[in-house]
N, C-alpha and C positions, 0 to 999 in steps of 0.2 A: 160624601168628597172622595177624590180618589186618592191615591198615597202620594202622587205629585204633585197634585194641587197643593192638599195641606202641607207640605215641608217646603212647598213655591211659599205660600202664604207666609210659610214662621222664617224663613228667609228674608223675605221683601220686610215684616215685622220691626224683625231686629235690625234691619240696616235703615231705615226710618226713625225707630226709636232711638238709635244712636245718634243722630243729627239732631234729631229734632231736642233730646235732649239726653246727654251727654255724660252731666252730672251722676246720672245713675249706671252708668258703664262700672264704679269699682265693684259694684251688687250683681255683678253677672255671672254664673258660674262658667265653668271652663267651658265646656261644650256650647254656649252659647259665642264664647267669643272664637270657638274653633269656627261656627257657621261665619259668624260675624265676617273675621281676618277674610274669611274665603270669598267674599260677597263683594267687603271694601275693595279687594285688592282685583277685582274682575269690574268693578267699578272704576277704575280707579282715583277710590274718594280715603284709600286707607291713608295717606298723608294728612288730609282733613282732620279726621279722626285722633289722629297725634296733636293738630295743633290745637283742637278743642278740647284737650285733657289738658295740655299742657297751659293754656290761658288759664284752664280751672286748679291748677297746681294738682292735679289728681295720678298723674302717670305714675306715681310709687304705688298708690291705689289699687290700681289694676293687677292681674296675674302678669310674674316677669317674663315670663316668655311671651305674653301679648305685645308689652310694653317691648321688647326687644324686637318685633317687628315694627311696632310702631315705629322706633327709634333708628331701623332701617328704612322705614318708607323716608320717614324726615329726611333724615341726609343726603336720600336720590335725587329730593325734592329740594334742597337747598343747593345741590352738586347744579339739577339744571337751571335753574333761575341762577346759578354764578355763569355759566354757559352762554346762555341765552343772553342777557343783558352786557356780558361781556360782545356778545358777535354782534349784538345793536350798536353798542361803542365804537366795534369796529369799522361799520357801517357809516356810523355819521363821520368817522375819520376817514374813509375812503371818499365819501362824499362831500366832501368840505370842500367848502367855494361852489360849491350850484346852488340855487337861489331856488330850493326842490323844497314843499314841507314836507316831514317823512313823520307820518304819525303809527305810533303802536299801537296794538290792539289784541285783542284778548289777555292771555297772561302773562305777558311782556308789559303790558300798559297797566295789568293791576299791579304788577311787581314795582313799577317806576311812580306809579298815581299813591303808591302803598295803603290800595283797600283791602280792606276784609279779604273783598275775596281772592285772594292771594296766596292765604293760610293752606298752607301744606297743598298747595296747586300745583299739580304736577303739569307740563304742559310742552313736547317734545319736538315743535318749531317756532320759529321767531315770526309773528305775523304781520308784516306790515304795509301802510295806506300810502298810497303817494297819489299825487293828480294824473290822468290818464296820458293827458299831453307832454310827461316826466317820465314817463316809463321809460325810451329809448334812450334818453339820457342818461336815467337811473342803470341800467341793465348793462350801457356799454362801457360805466363804470365802473360796477362792480367784475364784469367780465376780464377788465386789466387789472383791478387790481387782487387776482387771486380767488374769486369766486368763480363755477362754472356751472355750467348747464347739466342737469341730469341727461340721461341716456331714454331718447323719447322720440317715437316713429311721428313722421312728417303729420298723419293724419291727427294725432293727439296735440300736435304743437299749435298745428291749424283752431284744432276744438278749442283751444284754451284761448290764442288770441284772437279769434273772430266771437266766438261765441260766451264766452266765459267772463269773471269780474277777478281773472286776476292772469298772470303769464306763467309760464312752467315754474318750477320751482327750481330757484338756485341751491348748490351746497359748495362750501370753502373748501379749497383744496387739502388743505393741510388739518383743520380742524374737524372737518363734515359735518358741521349744522347745516341745517337746512334752511331758511327763507321761504317763504311767499311775499310774492309784492303782489297788492290788490290795488284794484284802481274805482275799483266800487264794492259794495256791499252786499250785490247779489249781481245773477250771471246776468249781461244784458238783454237774454231771451226771457228770463225770468217774467211771469205775471206781475209778479212784483216791484219787480225793476224801477229804482226812481235816482232823479238827477245827482249825484254827489256831492254837486257844488256846497252847497248850505252845511253839510260836515266838517270841509275846510273851515267858513268863513266862522267856527264855533267850537273851535277845540282850545284845548286847555293848555299850558305848561307845563312842566315839571322840573323840581329843583335839579340844579344840577345836571343838563341835559337839554341839545339841542332838538328833538325826538319831546313832539307834542302827544297826548292822548284824546279821544275822541268828549265832547261834554254831555255829563251825566243822562241824559236825555237818549242819546244817540249812542251810548253803551247799552246802556239797557235794551233797546231794541237792535245795536248789532247780537248785543248778546240772546234775544229771543230770535232771530233770523236763524243763527247759524243751531239752533236748538230743534226749532221747526220745520225746519228747509234743508238741512241738510243728512238727511237721515240715510240710515246706514242697513245694507240688508242682513248683518250677522250682530252687530253690537246694538243698533234698533237707535232709540232715541238716546240721547248720553245725560245720566242724572247728573251727573255732576256741572252740566251746563245749565239745569233749571236751578243747582246749587248758587252757580253765578247770579241766576236773573234774585234769587232770594235774596244772598247779599248786597247786590247794588243799588235793590231797591230798598233794604233795610237802612243801608248804609247811608243813599241819598235823599231816604225818604225825610232824614232831619234837615234838609236845605232848604232854606226859603224857598218856596215858590213850586218846588221838585213836581210836589204829587198836581198840582192843579196844570202846571205844563205839561204834564207826562201824555197823556190821550190827546190834545190838538197838536203835540210831536209827531206822535203814531200818524195822525189822520195827513197831514202836511204830505209824509213820507208812504202812505199807502199801506202801514202796516199795522193797521186796526185789528186785523186777523190773528197775528203772531200777538197783539198785546193782548187781545180776548184770551188767549190758549194760557199764553202767557203767565198774566193774572190768575186763571182760573187753577191750574195746577201746580203753581208755588200755594198759591194759599191750600190748599185740599191736601197734596202730597206734604209740604215742610212747614205747614199751619204756619205761612208768611203772613206781617200782622200789614194789611193792606188798606186805608182807609174805607167807607163805604162809594161816595159819589166816587171812588175811581173803578170801583166794579160797576157799578150801574150804567158810568162814561162806556166800560169799554164792552160790556155787554151789548152796545150798540153794532158791535161787530162782530154777535153770535152768529152763528150759521144757522139754518133752519131745525128743528128739533130735530128732527131722523138721524140726521149728519151730526147734530150737536151727542147725541143719547151713543152715537156710533164711534165718537172719539172720543166719548166720559169712556167708552170701556177701552178701546184700543192703546190710549197711548198710557198709562199705569200698565198693562201687559208690556207696551213696549219700551216702555222707560224703566221699569223695575228690574233687577237683575236675575231675578227665582233663585232655584237652588240648583245650585253647579251637578249636581248628582243625579238631579228629579226635571231635567229640561220638557217645559212644557209645550207641544205642536201649535196650540193655541196661543201661545207667545211667540214663537217664531214666523207663525204667520200675521199677527200684529206687527214684526218689525218690516216686513214683507210690504204687505199694505203701506205703509208709513213712508218704506222708501219707494216705493213708486208716486206716492201720492207725493214727494219732497219733486222728484224728477217730473210729475207732471205739471208743478208749479214753474220750475225752469226751466222747461222748453213748451213754445204750440207744438200740437201735439205733429204738424206734419213736418216737424223738425226732429222731434223726439224720435219718430218713427224711421225717419232718416238715419237715425244716430243709430241707434241697436241696432239698424240693420246689416249697415255700413259696418259696424265693430262686427256683428257675429262672419260678415264675410270675409275679413280681416283673419280672425282667428279659425277655418275654416282654409284659407289660402297659407297660410302659417310664416307669410311674411305681410310686409305693410304695402301700402301701396304710395307711392311719393306722390303728393300733393305740395305743389307749390303754392308761397301765401302770396297774392299780388297786393300793389297797392287796395286796391278798387276793394278787396275782403277787409281791408282796415276799417272803408268808409261805411261799409254796410251795419247795420244794425245800431 
């Protein structure tokens, strides 16, 4: 084993041990803490470590310098929670009187519903889900009330509106918080795309807000979609998203009927494969406790053995951070391969090739080609 491999294994082992058994952290050496803080910050899980230790009332038992880093992370996380829950409040104010359901997604949803997944959870923007038919109404109202479109070339604007599951991001002129308004959970071109109407039929209210959140099964499935179908060529799969999945499964698993309904809901939406991978890696990497019948049900969507073996190799390489000073080429390759996989699932081959070629041509030209969005475009797909 090379030195880089040894250091990578050590860094990953420390981070997983901290997430699985935070009660052991007071016994760690300063050297271990130094590396843990670096990889936790890299994966945006440093706030999570603080929340775990605070819940155990053991922050004062770790080295003071480490505790200071964790408290700083806590302050940043709380600041983001305040900013973006207030942004949601302002959006609800701006859309008052509109008969449009507004569903909070991901981080803000966890905060609103007071879920364990919100503990130490850093999120950079606000994600909302509204019916596709109401997108023009919502967008127009927000543009009138202080939000603005970000600079974007006409081709990318069309890419969002015709092919994707969301419109281009909006940002408030004064607060500069960014919001993503979705009308479905997957791009319309995705091989796994499904009718989002049932999502709205099963949403749940939250206290003291007109916003709603997804039902438990749907919230888990959305977290899985975000994890396995949103690959990043640099960051790879995001470990914090897998932590979300494990938290949601642990929390909702205590509700009567949750486990029995999870696989049927995944099957109804055609999301059995993401559920299979989520169950497999939440259990393997985070030791998430999942009932055996659910594991067996998810294995119905397992890929053929060669692909299963390949994913068992690629996913840990792509999702775990490794050592900051000893990057592995094979980890970078794994991240790139899973990024390609995500795009392969997002678009049919002909459209993917067309998109890549056109984007490359735009970069060569250095200027965007003007593309007009027509009513016929909006009826496609």
